[in-house]
N, C-alpha and C positions, 0 to 999 in steps of 0.2 A: 101376321107375316113375320117370319124370322129374318133377322138382320145378320149379314156377314160383315163383321168388323175386321178389316184388314189392317195389319200393323207391319210396316216395312222394316227392313234390316238396316245395316250400316250404309253410309254414303248419303243419307238424307234424301231418298228418292222422292220426287214430287208426287203429290196425291194423284195427279192426272196419270202418272205412270203406274201407280199402285192399283188404281181401279180400271186402267185402260179406257178411260173416258176423258174427252177433251174439255168438257164444260161442267164445272163443279161449283158448289156453293158451300161455305162453311156453316155448319149447323151448331157447333159448340167449340169452346176453346178460344185461342187467340192466335196471333201470328207466330208465336214461338212453338206452340203445340196445339193443333186444332183437329176437329173432326169434320170430314167433308163427305158430301153426297152428290151424285149426278143431278143436274138440274132437271126437274120433272118435265118441264115444258119441251125438252128436246128428246124425251123418251129414254129407253135403255137404262132404267134405274135398277134393274136386277142383273145379277151376274150368272155365270154358268151354274146350273143347279136350281135357279129360281129364287135365291135369297136376295133381299134388298141390299144393295151395296153401300158400304160406308168405309171410310179410311181414316186412320189416325196418323197424322203426320207429326212426328216428333223431331225430325231432322234439324229444325232450326234451333233446337236446344243445344246442338253440338256443332253444326256446320253452317248455320244460317248467317250469322254475323261474322264477317271476315275478321273482325278484331279479335275474335276468340282464337284465331290461329296463333296468336302470340302466346297462348297458354303452352304451346309446344316448348317454350323456353323453360317451363317448369316440369318437363318430363321426369326428372329425377324424383320430384315430389309425388307424381302420379304413380310411379313404379313402387315407391316406398309405401304408398297407401294400399296398392293392390296386394302387396306382399302379406298384409295382415289377413286377407280373405283366402289366401292360398294354403292356409294351414290344413293339415290332415285332421280327421276326426279323432280327438284324443280325450283323455280323462280331464276332469276339471282342473287338477293341479297343473299338469303340463300346458293345458290350454291357457291358463292365466299367465304362466311364464312366457309362452310364445307371444301373447299379446303385449306383455310388459316390455319384452326385448324389442319387439317390432316398433312399439311407440317410442322407446328411447332412441332407437336407430333413426326413426323419422325425425325426431327432435335434432339429432346430429346433422341431418341433411339440411335443416334450416341454418344451422351454424356454418355449414359448408357454403351455402348461398351467400351468407354475409361475408365470409372470408374471401370469396372470389372478388367481391367489390372492394374490400379492404386492400387486397393485393394490387389491383389495378389503380385505384385512386390514391390510397395513402402511401403504398410502398413505391410503385413505379413512378408515379407523378410527384407526390408530395415529398417523398424522402430522397429517392435516388436521382430523379431528373432535376428537381429543384436545386440540388447541390452541385450540379455539373454545368458549367457555363456553356459548353458546346452543345449540351442537350437543350438548353434554353435559347440558344442562338436562333434568331429568325422566328421565334414563337412568342409573339407579343402577348398572346392570351394567357401565357404562364408567367408573365412578369410579376404579377401580384404575389406570387409565391417566393420571389427572390429579393424583393425590396419592400420597404415600408413596414407596416404593422405586422404583416404575416411573414416577415423574413426569418424569424426564429423557428426552429424545428417544432416546438410545441404548438405554436399557432398555425403553422403549415399543416400539421396533422389534424388540428381542429377543423380547419376549413375544408380539407380534403375528406375528412370523415363525414361531411354532409352528404356525400354521394351515397355511401352505404346506408346512411340514416334515411335518405329519401327513398332508396330502394325498399327498405323495410316498411316505410310508411305506405308505399305503393302496394306492397303485398297485403298490408293491413286493410287498405281500401278495397282491393279486389276480393279479399276473403270476406269482408263484411257485406259487400255488395252482392256477391253470389250467395252468401248465407241467407240474405233477405229474399232472394229471388227463387232459389231452388229448394233449400232445406225448409223454408217457411211455408211450403205448399201444404194445405190442410191434410193431415193424416192422423190416424188414431194415436193416442198417447198413453195407453194403458196396456200392460202386458209385458212379457219377456221378448225383447227385440232380437235375440240371437237365433233367428231362423226365418226363412222366407214365409212361412205360414203364420207367423205371429203378427198381430195387428199393428204393432208400432215399429216393425223392422225398418220401414221407410221414413220414420220420423227422426231425422238426425240432427235437427236444429239445436237442441240443448247441448248435446255432446260436442258438436262442432264449435259451438260458441265457447265452451270451456277450453277445448284444445287450442283454439285460435289465440286466446288470451295467453296461454302458456308458451306457445311458439313465438308470439310477438315479444313476450318478456325475455325469452331465451335469445332471440335475435338481437335485441338491444343490449342484453347482457354480454353477448359475444363481442359486439362492437366496443362496449365499455372496457372489456377485459384487455383488448389489444391496446387501447389508449393508455389505460392505467398500468399495463405491464411495461410500458416504455417510460411513462412519466414518473410513476411512484418510485422505482429504484433510482432514477436520476435525481429526483428532488430530495428523497429521504425525509419527507415531510409527513407529520402525523395525519394531516388532512388527506393526502393521497392514499396512505395506507387504510384510513377509515373508509374511503370510497371503494377501495379494492375489496375490503372485507364485506361491505354491503353488496357489492356486485357478486362476489363468490357465493354469498348466501342466496341471492336471487337465482343464480344458475343451479345451485344444489336443490333448491326448492322446486324448480321447474322439472328437473330430472326425477325427483321423488314423486311429484304430483302426477306425471304422465303414467306412472306405474302403480299409482295408488287407486285401489278399487272404488272407494267412496267418491273419487273425483271423476274417473273415467267410466263408471257404470252408466250404461245408456238409459236405463229405465228407473233406477232407484238410487240416484246419487245422494250424498249427504246434503243437508240444507245449507251447509257452509261452503259447498264446493264452488258454486257459481260466484258468490261474493268474494271468496278468497282468490280465485283465479283472476278475476277482474282487478282486484287490489294488487295482485302481483304484476300485471301488465302496466297498471298506472304507476306503480312504484318503479318499474324499470324505465319508463319514460322520464319520470322525474329525476331518477339517478343519471340518465343520459344527459339531461340538461345541466345537472351539476358537474358532470365530468367534462362537458364541453366548456363550461365556465372555468373549471380548474385548468383546462388545457390552454385557455386564452390568457392566463396570468403571465405577468412579466417574469422572465427568467434570464439568467446569464446565458449568453450564446454558448452552444456546444457543437462540435463538428458532427454533421450527419454524413457518415461514410458507410459504404457497403450497403447491405440489405437492411430493411427495417428490422430492428431488434424484436425478438419475441415471435414475430410472425412465422418465420420458417419452422421453428419448433412447434408452434401452435398448429400449423397445417399438418405437419408430420404426425404430431401426437393425436390430432383428431382423426386422421386417416387410420392410424393404428387402433384407436378405440373402435372405429367403425368395423374394421376387419375382425377384431376380437368379438364384437357383438354378433357379427354374422356367423363366426365359428361357433360361438356358444349356442346361438339359435339353431344352427345345423345339428349340433350334438343333442339338444333337447328334442328336436323333431325326430331324429333317428332313434332316440331311446324310447319314444312314446308312440310312434306311428303304428297303425295296424299293419299286419302282414299283407303284402300285395299292393300297397299304396303306390300310385303312379309317381315315378321319379323318386321313389323311396321317401316321399313326403317333402322333398327338398325344393319344391317349386317356389315356395316363399323365399327362402334364402337365395335361390338362384336369381329370382326377379329383383330382389333387394340389392344383390351384388351388381346386377346390370345397371340399376339406378345409380349406384356408387360409381361405377365405371363411367357412365354418362356425365355425372357431375364433375369427376376429375378431368375428363376429356374436355368438357366445356371450359372449366377454369383454366386448365393448362393451355389450351389452344388460344383462348382470348388473351391470356396474360402474355404469352410469347409473341403474339401478333402486335400487341400494344408495345411490348418491349422493343420489337423490331422497328416499329414506327418511331418511337422516341429515340432509339439508338441509331436511327438511320440505317436500318437493314443489317446490323451486325448479326453474325450467326448466334443462335441461342446457346449452342453448346460447342465446346472445342475439346479436342483430344489433349491439348496442352494448355493447362489453365495457369501457367506460371505468371502471365501478366494480368490475368483476371479480366472480366468483362464489366464494363461500366453499369449496365442495366441487366439484372437477372431476376427472374421469378424465384420462388423458393426451390431448393434442390429437389424436394419431393415431387414437384411437377415434372422434373426430368424423368423420374421413374414412371410417371403417368404417360409421358410421351413414348418412352421405350416400350411400356406395356401395351400401348395402342398398336405399335408395329407388331409386337409379339402376338397380340390377339388376331390380327389380320393373317399372320402366318399360320396360327393354329386353325383358324377357320378354313384356310386354303388346304391345309393338310387333311383335315376332317372331310372336306368336300371331295378331295381326290381319293383318299383311302377308304372312305366310308359311304359318302353320299352317292357317288357315281356307280359303284358296284351295287348298291342297294336299288337304285333306279333300274339298272339293267335286269336285276333279279325280279323286281316287281313287274317289269314289262313282259318277262317270260311267263310269270304266273298269270298275268291278265289274259293271256291267250285262251285259257279255258273258259273264262266268263264270256269273252267275245264269241267264241265258237258256240257256246250254249245259247246266247241270245240271238245269234244270227247264223243259224245252221246253213252250212254250205257257202257262206259268204266269203270265206277266205279263199276258196277255190275259184270264185268268180272274180274277186279283186283283192289280191294280197296286200296292196298298198293301203287300200281303204281299211282293211282289217288291222294293219299295223298302226294306223292313225287312231283307231278306237282303242287298241291295246295301250297306246301311249297315254291317251286321256284317262283311262282307268288306272293305270300305274301311277301317273303323276298325282291323281287325286288321293291315292292310298298312301302316298308319302307322309301325309299328315299323321297317320297312325304310328309312324316311326320317329316323329320329331323329338320325342323325349330322349331317345338314345343319342341322337345327334347333340342335343343340348348338354347331356352329361359328358360326352366326349370333349366338348368345348369347355365346359365349366371346370372339370377337374384340373387340367393343366393350368388353366387361367388362375384358379384359386391358389394353387401351389406357388405360382409365380408371384401372385399378389402378396402372399405371406412372406416370401423371400424378399421382395422389394421393400416391404414394410420394415423388415429387420435391418436391411442395409440403410434405409433412410433414417431410422432411429439411431443407427451407429454413425451417421454423418457421412456415409460412403456414397458418392455419386456414381452413376453408371460407368463413366469413362475411367474411374479409378479402379475398376475391376481388372484392368489390364495395365501393363507398364506404359508410362507416358511416352508418347511418340511412336509406339509400336503399331503395326498394322491392325492388331486387335482393338487398340484404343481408338484408332481412326474409324474402324468399322462401328464401334459403339457410338462414337460421336455422330457418325452419319445416321445411325438408326434413331438417335435422339432428335437430331435436327429434322429428319424425315417425319418422325412422329409428331413434332410440334406443328409442322405444316399440314399433315393429314388431319389432325384433330382440329386445327384451326379451320381447315376447309370444311370439315363436318359441321362445326358450329356455324360457319357462314352459310352453309347449305340450309341448315334449319331455319336461320333467320330469313334467308331468301324465300323459303317456302311460305313463311309467315307473311312476307311482303307480297308475294304473288297471290296469296289467298285473298288479299284485299281486292285484287283486280280480276281474278279468273275463277269461275265457278268450279272448274275441274280441280284446281289445287285446293279449293275450299273443301271439296268432298274428300280429298286425300287426308286432309287434316281431320275431317269428321270421322273417318274410319278409325284412326288412332284414338281419338277421343272416345268414340262409341265403345270400343273394346276395353278401354282403360278406366272409364268413369261410370260403368254400370253400378259399381259397388259404392256404398256411402263412404264419406270421408271420415272414417273412424280411426285412422292412424295419423294422417297428415291433413290438417284442416285447411292448408293453403294450396293443396293440389287442385287441379281442375274440378269443378263441381260435379256432383252426381246427378245426372239427368233422370235416373230412374226414381229418385225421390219425388219428382213431379209426375213422371209418366205413369208409374204403376198405380198410385192413388187416383190419378185422373182416369185411367182406363177402368179401374174398378168401379168408380162412380158411374161412368157412362155405361159399362156393361151391366151393372145392377139395374139401372133404369131401363135399358133395352130389354132385359130379361123380364122385368116386372110389368112394364107398361106397353111394350111393343111385341109381345108374343114369343120372345126367345132371342138368343144371340149365339152366333158361331164366332168365337175368337179365332181369327185366321192370321197366323204370324209366320213371317219368312225370316230365316237366319236369326239375327239378333232380336228381331221382333218376336220370334218364338220363345225366347227367354223371357221377354216382357210379358207375353200373354200367359205363360205358365206361372209366373209370379203373380199375375193378376188373378188367376183362378183361385189361388190359395188365399187371396185377400177378400174374395166375395163372400157375402153372407150365405148361409145354407139355402135359403129360399131362392136366391139368384143362381147358385150352383146347380140347382135342380132344373133350371131352364137354360143352361149354358152347355155348349159343345165346344170342342177344341180341335183345330186343324193346324198342324205345324208342317213346315216344308223347308228343306235345306237347314234343318235345325242342328245347332251344335250342342244341344243339351247333354246328350250322352257322350258324344265324341270328344268334346273339349271341356265343357263346364264340369261334368261329373268327374273328369280326370283331374283337372287343375283345382277345382273347388270342392273336394269331397266332403267337407264339413257342412256344406250348404246345399249341394245338389247331388246327393248320393242316391242309391237305389231306393231307400225308404221315401225320400222326397218325391222322386219320379213316380213311384207307386201311388203316393198320396194324391198327386195331381190328377191322375186318372181315376182314382177311387172316388173322389168327391164328385166326379161327373158321371160315374157309372149308373145307368138306369137300373132300378131294381128289377131283377129277373122275373119274367112272367111265369116261368116254371122253375122248379128246383134244378140246379145244375147249369142253368143258362146264364150267360153273361154278355151284355151288350155294351161294349165300351163306347163312350162318346168322345174319345180322343183318337184321332187318326193322324199318323205321321207319314208324310211322303218323303222318299229319299232316292238318291241315285248313286251308283257306283262311281260315276264321273264327277261327283261333287266333292271338292277338297275340304269342305267345311261341314256340311250336313251329313247325317247318318241315321241309322235306326235308333229308336229310343230304347228298345229292349226291355219294355215294361209289360207285365201281365195285364195292366189296366189300360194299355194303349194298343192300337192296331197299326203295325208298320206295313206300309205298302211300298214296294220297290218299283220304280219306274224305269223301264228300259231306255237307255240313252246312248246314242241318238235314237229318235223314234223310228228311223228306218235305215237300212243298210245301203240300198241302191238309190240311184237318182230317180225321183218320182216322175211319172209320165207328165210331159208338158213342162218339166223343169230342166235346168242345165247344170245344177250343182247338187251335191249331196246334202241331205238334212244335217244341219250343224249339231255339234255336241253342245248341249245347253249347260251342262255342269251345274253351277250354283244358281242359275237364273231361269226364268221362264216357266216355273212350275204351274202358275195359274193359267197358262195358255194351253195346257195339255188337256185332252178330253177326260182323263181320269180325275182331274181336279173337280170338274162339274159333277161327275158321278158321286164323288165323296161328299160334296156339299149337299147333293140331293139326299143321300143316305142319312147324313147328320140332321137334315131338316125333318125327315120322317121320324127320327128318334126323338126329336124335340116336340113334334106336334102330335105324336101318338098319345092318346088319352090313357091314363092309368085306370085299371079296373075300378079302384075305389073312388075315383073322381069322375067317372064317365057320366053318371047320372046328373051331376050338377054342372057339368062343363058347358059353358056358353060359347058363342062364336069368338074366334080369335080377334083381338084388336088389330086394326090395320096401321101400318107405318105411314105417317104423314109424308106427303110428297116433298 
C-alpha cells in the first residue's frame, strides 16, 4: 500500500487539519516534529485516491513554543544570514568574495547589537544620567551609580557594562542551545555541501560552532573596545594600552577568520580551525574579565560631561563600514551575475540592507525612548541646539530616525505612483482569464466577474514585487550613503538648515517623529512576542516569519534563529526511505513551504528509495519565489533534477512518465507552475464555480493558497501517482511478489 506523506506549509498547521481527520496518533518523531496517522479503530485511514494518510508536522520547530517569538528581536541577524543564500549563480572567484563580504557584514551586525546595549546602559544611564542630579532625583535604584564605590566614571562604566556583557552571554547560551537541538540532528557528513542534492548540505553543526565562537569573541571585543577607548587615553597607562592592543588583535583576527576559507569551509576545514576559533572566544572572555578589573581600579575623579566619549564615533564609523560593505557587495554581484538574473542579483544586498535598517531603527528607537524616560520626556531633537540637551543618543541615530520617516514617504510615493496603477492594469488583464474560465459569466453577473478579476490580479502582484523593491531600494540607498557622509562629518539633520528657520523646525519635527515611529515599531515587535506567549494566532504569525527566514542553514550568522530544515529534511528523508522500502512506496505531498521541504527531501533520498517515490506539490513557491530569489540553489537545473530522479523509465522509446505533479491556481499569490520538463503542472480553476450552487445561498469562495487537497482533482492525481508506483517494471514482473501492507 502506498503512503501519502503530507507536509504542511507555514503557520504550523495542526496535523488534524493537514489530514482532515480529527483523531490521530503519532507514529514517529516527537512533540517538536512528528509523523501522524489516523487512528485505525475509527476508520478512514486512506485519503482521496486511496493512499494511506500520514502527516509530518514540523510547525512546533518554529511556532510551537511561544518563547521562540522572542527570536523576532534578532530579526537583523536572520536577514543577514538569508542574504548569503540570495547570491546569484557565479564563478568560484566572485562566489568566494560574496561569501566573505556577507560574513564580515554579519559579524558587524553582532557589533551593532552590542553597541545598542552599550548606548542604553553605559552612555545614557552610566555616563549621562549618573552625572545629572535632576536625572537621578526620585530614582533610588540609580543611587549606587552616584555615590560610594561606583561614584567614579570608570567604575560606573564597569558596572553598567555588565548589561551588554549579560546580553552577549545570553546570545551565547541561545546559540549553543539551538546548535545542540537543531544542527546536531543526524545528517550525512561527507561530500560537498554547497547544493541541495549533496548529502551534507543539512549538516551545519561544525560550521555554526566555529562561526559562533568568532561572533562571541567579536562581541566581547566590541564591548572591550568601548571601555578601553575611554579609559586608556584618560589613564595613559601602559597596562591600558596593552589591553587595547590585545583587543585590537582579537577583533582583527575575527574579521580575517570569517573570510578565511580553511575556517569557514563547511566540509573540509583545516584541522586547526575549530581549536583556534574556540581559543579566540575564550581569549576574548578572559580579556573582558581583565578589562573589567582594569576599569574598577581607583582613579582620580574626572568630570563625566556630554555624551560617552568614543561611542558616537564608533556607532557612526561602524554604520559607515556596513554601508561600504553593502556597496562593495552590490558591485561584486553586478559584475559577476549572469544576464537576466532576478533583481539584477541584488536580492542579497537588498535584504542585508533591510537588516541594517531594522537594526538602526531598533537601536535608535529604544535609545530615544530610554532617553525620554530618563530625561523626563524632553524632546529628542531640537531645531535650536544652543542650550544642548542633557540626555542624547549618538548623533548618527538622528539620521536613522530621519531616514525612517523618509522610508515611509518613499514607500507611500511608490504605492501611489507605481503600485496602484499596476493593480488597476492587472485587474484589466485578468478579465481575459475570467472570461476564459467562466464563459458567459460576466453577462450573468458582472459584479461576481469583477470579484474574480480582483482575486486573479491581486495574486499576480507577486510577480511584480521585484520592481517595487527596486523603486524603494534605490532612493533609500542613495539617502543612506548621503546620511553616512553627513554623520561622518559631524553634521546633524537640523544643521542642514539655518538655526531657527522653518526648514530647521521641519527637520527637527521629522527627527522627533522618526524617533517615536521607530520606537513604536520596536515596541510593536516586543508586543507581538509577548502576545505570542498567550495567543496561538500571534504565535502562528511569528511562525510565518520564522518559517520563511530560517529554511536556510546558519552559514553567515550563527546567532540568528535556528534552521528548522536541518532537522526536517533529514528526518523526512529517513521516514520516506523507510516508507518506500518497507511500505510499498511513498507520495511526498507538500503544500507551500512544505513543497520546498519535500523537493529537498527527494534529492537526499538514496536511488533505491527514489525509484519508489512520487512527488505532489501544490501552492508551491519553488519556481515563483525560490528560483528567483535563490538562483544559485534552486535554478532550472535543480528543478529538472528533482523530477528526473523520480521519472519512471519509459516503457517505449520517446515516452516519459513524470512522477512529479504540481497543482497551482491563478488566484494563488504564492504558488505557481514549476515549469520543468520533468514535472507535470496542472492548473486548477478557482473558484470551482461561477454561480451559486443549487441548494446554497452563497457563491463558491476563492480558495487562493489553501484547500488544494479538498478538490476532486487532488484525489485523481494521487490515484495516478499510485498507479505509477505500483506498476511493475517489465524486468521485475516475474519476481515481483505481493506488496507489503501498511500497518494500521
